[in-house]
SEKE-57245 format. One line per 2 residues: number of its first residue (from 1); for each residue x, y, z of C-alpha. Coordinates in nm, 3 decimals. Example, Ala and Ser with C-alpha at 12.3 -4.5 7.8 and 13.67 -1.06 7.14 Angstrom:
BEGIN
1 = 1.230:-0.450:0.780 ~ 1.367:-0.106:0.714
//
This chain:
BEGIN
1 = 1.839:-1.363:-3.041 ~ 1.464:-1.372:-3.034
3 = 1.347:-1.419:-3.390 ~ 1.216:-1.106:-3.562
5 = 1.135:-1.227:-3.910 ~ 0.861:-1.199:-4.169
7 = 0.760:-0.970:-4.452 ~ 0.435:-0.805:-4.551
9 = 0.317:-0.564:-4.812 ~ 0.032:-0.323:-4.737
11 = -0.255:-0.332:-4.988 ~ -0.222:0.048:-5.000
13 = 0.154:0.063:-5.066 ~ 0.293:0.283:-5.341
15 = 0.173:0.592:-5.522 ~ -0.179:0.465:-5.551
17 = -0.238:0.449:-5.176 ~ -0.500:0.724:-5.177
19 = -0.672:0.562:-5.474 ~ -0.662:0.228:-5.292
21 = -0.820:0.385:-4.987 ~ -1.098:0.530:-5.196
23 = -1.169:0.194:-5.359 ~ -1.170:0.025:-5.019
25 = -1.410:0.292:-4.896 ~ -1.654:0.223:-5.179
27 = -1.632:-0.153:-5.123 ~ -1.682:-0.106:-4.752
29 = -1.979:0.123:-4.812 ~ -2.152:-0.149:-5.009
31 = -2.099:-0.395:-4.725 ~ -2.200:-0.174:-4.430
33 = -2.483:-0.290:-4.208 ~ -2.783:-0.086:-4.102
35 = -2.582:0.113:-3.845 ~ -2.301:0.213:-4.082
37 = -2.060:-0.036:-3.923 ~ -1.819:-0.255:-4.121
39 = -1.842:-0.635:-4.114 ~ -1.543:-0.841:-4.007
41 = -1.402:-0.894:-4.357 ~ -1.359:-0.517:-4.406
43 = -1.227:-0.413:-4.064 ~ -0.866:-0.491:-4.157
45 = -0.868:-0.209:-4.414 ~ -1.013:0.073:-4.205
47 = -0.760:0.360:-4.218 ~ -0.605:0.536:-3.923
49 = -0.851:0.793:-3.793 ~ -0.811:1.162:-3.882
51 = -0.766:1.234:-3.510 ~ -0.473:0.993:-3.488
53 = -0.327:1.129:-3.812 ~ -0.340:1.479:-3.662
55 = -0.174:1.358:-3.341 ~ 0.109:1.191:-3.535
57 = 0.160:1.504:-3.742 ~ 0.175:1.714:-3.426
59 = 0.444:1.485:-3.283 ~ 0.648:1.470:-3.605
61 = 0.566:1.106:-3.679 ~ 0.483:0.922:-3.999
63 = 0.203:0.664:-4.023 ~ 0.446:0.411:-4.174
65 = 0.723:0.452:-3.915 ~ 0.786:0.170:-3.662
67 = 0.588:0.135:-3.340 ~ 0.649:-0.030:-3.001
69 = 0.398:-0.123:-2.730 ~ 0.421:-0.130:-2.352
71 = 0.151:-0.284:-2.129 ~ 0.111:-0.235:-1.754
73 = -0.124:-0.470:-1.570 ~ -0.157:-0.287:-1.236
75 = -0.225:0.047:-1.406 ~ -0.442:-0.124:-1.675
77 = -0.285:0.075:-1.957 ~ -0.137:-0.002:-2.297
79 = 0.101:0.252:-2.450 ~ 0.178:0.286:-2.821
81 = 0.517:0.444:-2.891 ~ 0.622:0.553:-3.240
83 = 0.953:0.635:-3.400 ~ 1.002:0.998:-3.501
85 = 1.238:1.149:-3.758 ~ 1.533:1.125:-3.516
87 = 1.497:0.747:-3.490 ~ 1.393:0.761:-3.125
89 = 1.059:0.639:-2.993 ~ 0.814:0.889:-2.846
91 = 0.490:0.812:-2.668 ~ 0.206:0.843:-2.919
93 = -0.095:0.753:-2.706 ~ -0.191:0.571:-2.386
95 = -0.497:0.347:-2.418 ~ -0.689:0.252:-2.102
97 = -0.717:-0.127:-2.086 ~ -1.077:-0.249:-2.070
99 = -0.996:-0.589:-1.914 ~ -0.713:-0.817:-1.816
101 = -0.733:-1.132:-1.604 ~ -0.538:-1.318:-1.339
103 = -0.280:-1.175:-1.098 ~ 0.047:-0.984:-1.121
105 = 0.314:-1.228:-1.234 ~ 0.400:-1.432:-1.545
107 = 0.180:-1.680:-1.728 ~ 0.292:-2.038:-1.659
109 = 0.030:-2.289:-1.772 ~ -0.258:-2.321:-2.015
111 = -0.583:-2.212:-1.851 ~ -0.433:-2.019:-1.559
113 = -0.597:-1.696:-1.688 ~ -0.264:-1.516:-1.646
115 = -0.168:-1.234:-1.883 ~ 0.197:-1.300:-1.977
117 = 0.482:-1.073:-1.876 ~ 0.800:-1.035:-2.076
119 = 0.928:-0.920:-2.416 ~ 0.730:-1.041:-2.717
121 = 0.752:-0.999:-3.095 ~ 0.438:-0.943:-3.308
123 = 0.488:-1.027:-3.676 ~ 0.252:-0.954:-3.969
125 = 0.143:-1.318:-3.974 ~ 0.004:-1.275:-3.622
127 = -0.260:-1.022:-3.730 ~ -0.609:-1.170:-3.722
129 = -0.869:-0.966:-3.918 ~ -1.134:-1.237:-3.869
131 = -1.120:-1.243:-3.489 ~ -1.425:-1.337:-3.284
133 = -1.328:-1.037:-3.068 ~ -1.365:-0.775:-3.345
135 = -0.992:-0.756:-3.438 ~ -0.686:-0.909:-3.274
137 = -0.320:-0.997:-3.301 ~ -0.123:-1.269:-3.125
139 = 0.150:-1.145:-2.891 ~ 0.377:-1.447:-2.952
141 = 0.347:-1.633:-2.621 ~ 0.530:-1.853:-2.535
143 = 0.856:-1.691:-2.638 ~ 1.210:-1.828:-2.599
145 = 1.221:-1.729:-2.230 ~ 0.885:-1.893:-2.155
147 = 0.985:-2.215:-2.330 ~ 1.304:-2.228:-2.121
149 = 1.072:-2.273:-1.819 ~ 0.844:-2.520:-2.004
151 = 0.553:-2.279:-1.983 ~ 0.239:-2.363:-2.176
153 = -0.049:-2.168:-2.326 ~ -0.160:-2.039:-2.663
155 = -0.369:-1.779:-2.845 ~ -0.271:-1.492:-2.615
157 = -0.402:-1.185:-2.794 ~ -0.452:-0.814:-2.786
159 = -0.818:-0.790:-2.894 ~ -1.151:-0.613:-2.849
161 = -1.477:-0.708:-2.673 ~ -1.359:-0.625:-2.318
163 = -1.335:-0.995:-2.226 ~ -1.014:-1.162:-2.107
165 = -0.897:-1.515:-2.033 ~ -0.529:-1.427:-2.028
167 = -0.542:-1.159:-2.299 ~ -0.500:-0.784:-2.321
169 = -0.859:-0.679:-2.391 ~ -0.954:-0.339:-2.529
171 = -1.280:-0.196:-2.656 ~ -1.361:-0.258:-3.023
173 = -1.287:0.103:-3.120 ~ -0.953:0.094:-2.938
175 = -0.837:-0.228:-3.104 ~ -0.942:-0.088:-3.443
177 = -0.705:0.208:-3.387 ~ -0.420:-0.005:-3.249
179 = -0.462:-0.261:-3.528 ~ -0.450:0.012:-3.796
181 = -0.131:0.160:-3.646 ~ 0.029:-0.187:-3.642
183 = -0.080:-0.267:-3.999 ~ 0.061:0.060:-4.134
185 = 0.392:0.009:-3.950 ~ 0.423:-0.330:-4.119
187 = 0.336:-0.163:-4.448 ~ 0.630:0.073:-4.391
189 = 0.869:-0.220:-4.361 ~ 0.877:-0.300:-3.989
191 = 0.949:-0.672:-3.948 ~ 0.809:-0.714:-3.597
193 = 0.653:-0.497:-3.327 ~ 0.801:-0.537:-2.980
195 = 0.550:-0.569:-2.693 ~ 0.691:-0.509:-2.347
197 = 0.448:-0.653:-2.093 ~ 0.507:-0.552:-1.731
199 = 0.329:-0.612:-1.398 ~ 0.336:-0.238:-1.322
201 = 0.533:0.075:-1.398 ~ 0.878:0.025:-1.249
203 = 0.862:0.329:-1.021 ~ 1.048:0.333:-0.689
205 = 0.709:0.337:-0.513 ~ 0.593:0.014:-0.680
207 = 0.931:-0.153:-0.634 ~ 0.927:-0.067:-0.263
209 = 0.569:-0.186:-0.201 ~ 0.607:-0.518:-0.383
211 = 0.970:-0.585:-0.290 ~ 0.884:-0.905:-0.103
213 = 0.677:-1.061:-0.383 ~ 0.808:-1.398:-0.501
215 = 0.821:-1.266:-0.858 ~ 1.051:-0.972:-0.777
217 = 1.374:-1.137:-0.914 ~ 1.193:-1.190:-1.246
219 = 1.052:-0.837:-1.240 ~ 1.399:-0.692:-1.181
221 = 1.517:-0.876:-1.493 ~ 1.229:-0.716:-1.687
223 = 1.323:-0.379:-1.543 ~ 1.670:-0.411:-1.698
225 = 1.509:-0.414:-2.043 ~ 1.272:-0.132:-1.946
227 = 1.570:0.075:-1.832 ~ 1.750:0.015:-2.163
229 = 1.450:0.155:-2.347 ~ 1.398:0.444:-2.104
231 = 1.762:0.551:-2.135 ~ 1.797:0.522:-2.514
233 = 1.434:0.557:-2.637 ~ 1.527:0.289:-2.890
235 = 1.399:-0.067:-2.913 ~ 1.627:-0.293:-2.706
237 = 1.771:-0.606:-2.867 ~ 1.646:-0.900:-2.663
239 = 1.813:-1.239:-2.614 ~ 1.779:-1.523:-2.363
241 = 2.056:-1.721:-2.197 ~ 2.089:-1.888:-1.861
243 = 1.706:-1.871:-1.840 ~ 1.710:-1.492:-1.815
245 = 1.673:-1.196:-2.051 ~ 1.982:-1.007:-2.170
247 = 1.961:-0.678:-2.356 ~ 2.168:-0.505:-2.623
249 = 2.442:-0.767:-2.591 ~ 2.642:-0.979:-2.834
251 = 2.825:-1.302:-2.744 ~ 3.202:-1.293:-2.786
253 = 3.426:-1.521:-2.992 ~ 3.151:-1.659:-3.211
255 = 2.955:-1.805:-2.918 ~ 2.576:-1.831:-2.923
257 = 2.305:-1.747:-2.675 ~ 2.124:-2.058:-2.554
259 = 1.818:-2.025:-2.333 ~ 1.904:-2.316:-2.105
261 = 2.282:-2.280:-2.102 ~ 2.485:-2.032:-1.900
263 = 2.542:-1.699:-2.071 ~ 2.874:-1.678:-2.263
265 = 3.104:-1.376:-2.232 ~ 2.927:-1.081:-2.390
267 = 3.016:-0.743:-2.530 ~ 2.804:-0.430:-2.482
269 = 2.835:-0.060:-2.546 ~ 3.019:0.082:-2.245
271 = 2.838:0.417:-2.248 ~ 2.500:0.244:-2.261
273 = 2.591:0.010:-1.975 ~ 2.704:0.308:-1.767
275 = 2.379:0.497:-1.832 ~ 2.158:0.200:-1.748
277 = 2.362:0.121:-1.436 ~ 2.333:0.482:-1.320
279 = 1.956:0.479:-1.362 ~ 1.920:0.149:-1.176
281 = 2.140:0.276:-0.891 ~ 1.930:0.590:-0.855
283 = 1.608:0.385:-0.846 ~ 1.755:0.152:-0.582
285 = 1.848:0.450:-0.365 ~ 1.491:0.584:-0.384
287 = 1.352:0.240:-0.295 ~ 1.585:0.224:0.009
289 = 1.468:0.570:0.119 ~ 1.102:0.468:0.092
291 = 1.164:0.151:0.293 ~ 1.347:0.352:0.560
293 = 1.052:0.593:0.571 ~ 0.817:0.308:0.657
295 = 0.678:0.178:0.325 ~ 0.534:-0.164:0.405
297 = 0.598:-0.468:0.185 ~ 0.270:-0.603:0.044
299 = 0.139:-0.853:-0.208 ~ -0.138:-0.734:-0.440
301 = -0.430:-0.975:-0.480 ~ -0.704:-0.956:-0.744
303 = -1.020:-1.162:-0.759 ~ -0.949:-1.197:-1.132
305 = -0.758:-0.911:-1.292 ~ -0.885:-0.559:-1.335
307 = -0.970:-0.277:-1.577 ~ -0.881:0.091:-1.606
309 = -1.071:0.315:-1.359 ~ -1.227:0.506:-1.649
311 = -1.442:0.199:-1.724 ~ -1.560:0.138:-1.367
313 = -1.896:0.316:-1.396 ~ -1.974:0.251:-1.759
315 = -2.138:-0.024:-1.957 ~ -1.799:-0.202:-1.962
317 = -1.829:-0.283:-1.589 ~ -2.184:-0.420:-1.593
319 = -2.265:-0.763:-1.456 ~ -2.365:-1.001:-1.734
321 = -2.532:-1.341:-1.719 ~ -2.192:-1.508:-1.742
323 = -1.843:-1.470:-1.887 ~ -1.861:-1.351:-2.245
325 = -2.241:-1.316:-2.241 ~ -2.437:-1.002:-2.312
327 = -2.649:-0.823:-2.059 ~ -3.009:-0.927:-2.027
329 = -3.113:-0.561:-2.028 ~ -3.155:-0.391:-2.367
331 = -2.880:-0.162:-2.493 ~ -2.930:0.203:-2.394
333 = -3.035:0.455:-2.656 ~ -2.754:0.553:-2.892
335 = -2.544:0.239:-2.841 ~ -2.495:-0.035:-3.096
337 = -2.428:-0.333:-2.867 ~ -2.368:-0.424:-2.507
339 = -2.025:-0.484:-2.358 ~ -1.921:-0.844:-2.303
341 = -1.703:-0.786:-2.000 ~ -1.561:-1.107:-1.853
343 = -1.591:-1.201:-1.485 ~ -1.774:-0.875:-1.398
345 = -1.833:-0.992:-1.042 ~ -1.454:-1.006:-0.991
347 = -1.429:-0.639:-1.083 ~ -1.667:-0.554:-0.800
349 = -1.413:-0.662:-0.538 ~ -1.115:-0.458:-0.656
351 = -0.749:-0.529:-0.573 ~ -0.628:-0.568:-0.215
353 = -0.273:-0.522:-0.086 ~ -0.212:-0.794:0.175
355 = 0.084:-0.752:0.414 ~ 0.367:-0.961:0.272
357 = 0.422:-1.156:0.593 ~ 0.056:-1.265:0.594
359 = 0.062:-1.370:0.226 ~ 0.381:-1.574:0.233
361 = 0.330:-1.940:0.142 ~ -0.048:-1.923:0.097
363 = -0.229:-2.100:-0.188 ~ -0.439:-1.905:-0.438
365 = -0.762:-1.980:-0.251 ~ -0.605:-1.888:0.081
367 = -0.476:-1.563:-0.067 ~ -0.825:-1.473:-0.191
369 = -0.968:-1.547:0.153 ~ -0.698:-1.335:0.317
371 = -0.770:-1.053:0.072 ~ -1.141:-1.065:0.164
373 = -1.052:-1.040:0.532 ~ -0.819:-0.743:0.473
375 = -1.084:-0.577:0.254 ~ -1.340:-0.595:0.536
377 = -1.095:-0.447:0.783 ~ -0.990:-0.165:0.551
379 = -1.351:-0.074:0.467 ~ -1.438:-0.043:0.835
381 = -1.698:-0.310:0.900 ~ -1.672:-0.167:1.253
383 = -1.579:0.196:1.202 ~ -1.517:0.256:1.577
385 = -1.459:0.004:1.855 ~ -1.752:-0.095:2.078
387 = -1.737:0.003:2.448 ~ -1.572:-0.261:2.663
389 = -1.430:-0.424:2.351 ~ -1.191:-0.716:2.361
391 = -0.820:-0.641:2.420 ~ -0.634:-0.479:2.134
393 = -0.454:-0.803:2.054 ~ -0.788:-0.962:1.968
395 = -0.937:-0.662:1.788 ~ -0.914:-0.823:1.444
397 = -1.083:-1.142:1.562 ~ -1.366:-0.943:1.719
399 = -1.414:-0.735:1.404 ~ -1.428:-1.045:1.185
401 = -1.647:-1.259:1.414 ~ -2.025:-1.272:1.345
403 = -2.249:-1.101:1.602 ~ -2.457:-1.331:1.831
405 = -2.822:-1.373:1.736 ~ -2.943:-1.213:2.058
407 = -2.683:-0.943:2.066 ~ -2.791:-0.598:2.183
409 = -2.796:-0.314:1.928 ~ -2.462:-0.148:1.874
411 = -2.403:0.193:2.037 ~ -2.446:0.502:1.826
413 = -2.071:0.543:1.791 ~ -2.024:0.195:1.641
415 = -2.132:0.261:1.286 ~ -2.145:-0.039:1.056
417 = -2.020:0.043:0.709 ~ -2.078:-0.186:0.412
419 = -1.789:-0.235:0.168 ~ -1.824:-0.002:-0.133
421 = -1.910:-0.151:-0.473 ~ -1.740:-0.045:-0.792
423 = -1.997:-0.199:-1.026 ~ -2.177:0.046:-1.251
425 = -2.521:0.143:-1.128 ~ -2.667:0.220:-1.469
427 = -2.609:0.155:-1.836 ~ -2.455:0.480:-1.948
429 = -2.327:0.603:-2.280 ~ -2.057:0.867:-2.308
431 = -2.106:0.904:-2.685 ~ -2.374:1.113:-2.858
433 = -2.652:0.915:-3.017 ~ -2.638:0.827:-3.385
435 = -2.895:1.102:-3.456 ~ -2.640:1.357:-3.338
437 = -2.353:1.245:-3.563 ~ -2.312:1.115:-3.921
439 = -2.295:0.744:-3.987 ~ -1.958:0.569:-3.967
441 = -1.907:0.537:-4.341 ~ -1.994:0.907:-4.393
443 = -1.731:1.009:-4.141 ~ -1.482:0.773:-4.308
445 = -1.542:0.897:-4.663 ~ -1.523:1.257:-4.539
447 = -1.182:1.191:-4.388 ~ -1.020:1.054:-4.705
449 = -0.972:1.398:-4.859 ~ -0.734:1.509:-4.587
451 = -0.606:1.233:-4.363 ~ -0.378:1.468:-4.174
453 = -0.632:1.737:-4.101 ~ -0.634:1.870:-3.747
455 = -0.895:1.729:-3.512 ~ -0.982:1.797:-3.151
457 = -0.952:1.536:-2.879 ~ -0.642:1.363:-3.013
459 = -0.545:1.215:-2.677 ~ -0.278:1.281:-2.416
461 = 0.064:1.135:-2.357 ~ 0.034:1.113:-1.980
463 = -0.217:0.871:-1.824 ~ -0.527:1.049:-1.702
465 = -0.897:0.969:-1.648 ~ -1.040:0.880:-1.986
467 = -1.390:0.858:-2.123 ~ -1.442:0.494:-2.215
469 = -1.533:0.457:-2.585 ~ -1.822:0.239:-2.689
471 = -1.730:-0.044:-2.928 ~ -1.866:-0.083:-3.281
473 = -2.142:-0.334:-3.329 ~ -2.050:-0.696:-3.407
//
C-alpha cells in the first residue's frame, strides 16, 4: 500500500483552542506590517475564515474532520472535499486554479514543467509555512507508481504566487484557506490527505474527444480510482502492482503488492466491484454514442499550461518582464502587490485541439507548430475564400501561405481577422480598496468571537465563473 504515516498535533488542540487563537492573534498583531498583513512566520497560524466556517456549518462538517483534494488540469480547478457526520466526503469548495504548467499527461522527468497526475499522499511533514510562494505543501511526487517508471522530479507543490514550473499554483489568499483547512484536518487526527490529480474531469465528452491520446491507457487507470470515489464518496485505498494502480483491494494468501511485479490474486468487496463496473460500463456506452454521432478524436496542445478563465482578464494574466518577475507598472490603487504569473505570454495563445491523426508521432516543437497552424485556421485568418481561389484540396495551403509583396488588395468579402488575445488589457482589482474595509488584523480579531457566524459569499459547490481574489502582500 502507499504509505500514509505521520503524526502531528495542532498548536490549538484541546480545551484551550480559543485561548490559543487569541494569543496567536495578539502575537500576529504585533508582527503585522504597514498593510495589516502577516509575515511568513505567522501565516501558518491564521485560522479558517469565518466565511469558510459558515460554509462548513451549513454542510454539516467539522473543521477537524478529514479532507480530500481533487485537481483537474484542463478545467484549471482544485476541489476540496470534506468528511461529514456520515463518514462520506462532500464537496466543500471548488477553487479556480491560478496557474499550472506543461501539457495534459503525467510528469516524467525533472525540469519538464509537467504537473504530475496520479494519487498522492500529503502528510503533516510536507507542510511548508516558510515557502517562498506565500504558503505551500508538497504533494509527494514521485510516489510508488512514479518510481516504478523511474520518473524524476522534486519539490512539486500546491502553493501561492500564481507561478508554476510543474506545481499547482493558487493565489496567496486561496492557498492560505486551503493550507488552514489542511492544518486543521491534521489537528483532528488525519494522517495524510489524499490528492487525486487528473488531466480533466472524466466525463464521456472528454473521454470521447481525447480517446486517441497516447496517455489514454494511463488515464483509464486513473479513472478506475476516480470511479471508486464517485461511487462510495469515501477515500479509496490505493496500491501499486504490475506498474499500475489498484484500488480497494487486498492481496490473498499473505502475498504483497510490489510495484514492478505482476499483481497477485486479490480480494475486493463484490458489491463495490459491481457498482464501479456498472458506472464504467455506462460511461463507455455514452462514449460510444458520442463517437457514433461524429465526435472527432483530438489532442489538446498548450503553449505552457493554463489558468482558470476567471483570471484571464485580471492582474493574474498580465505580461511580466519574465517568469516569476513583477510587472514594471505600479500596482493599481487598493492592491498590495502585483501578481507574479509565470510564462504569461503562453497564456495568450490558449489551448488548441489538434486532430489526432495530425498530431500522431510529432515532437513537442512540431506539436506546438501544428497547434499554431490550427489556431490560425480556426480564428479565420481568411474569413471567406477569395474569388478564383485555389482548389479546395489546397485551401489550407493558400490560407497559410504569405501574400505576395505586390498582391492586389483583397476583395471586400475577404475579411482578414486577427487571432483574439486573452491577455488582460488593464490592471484591474476586483476587491474594494483598503479605505473601504478594515485592516486584515481587525477583521481577524473580530472573527474570533464567533468562528461559525454566518457570512455571505461562502462559495459554490459547482464550478462557475469566479471573481479572482487578490493575494496578500509578501
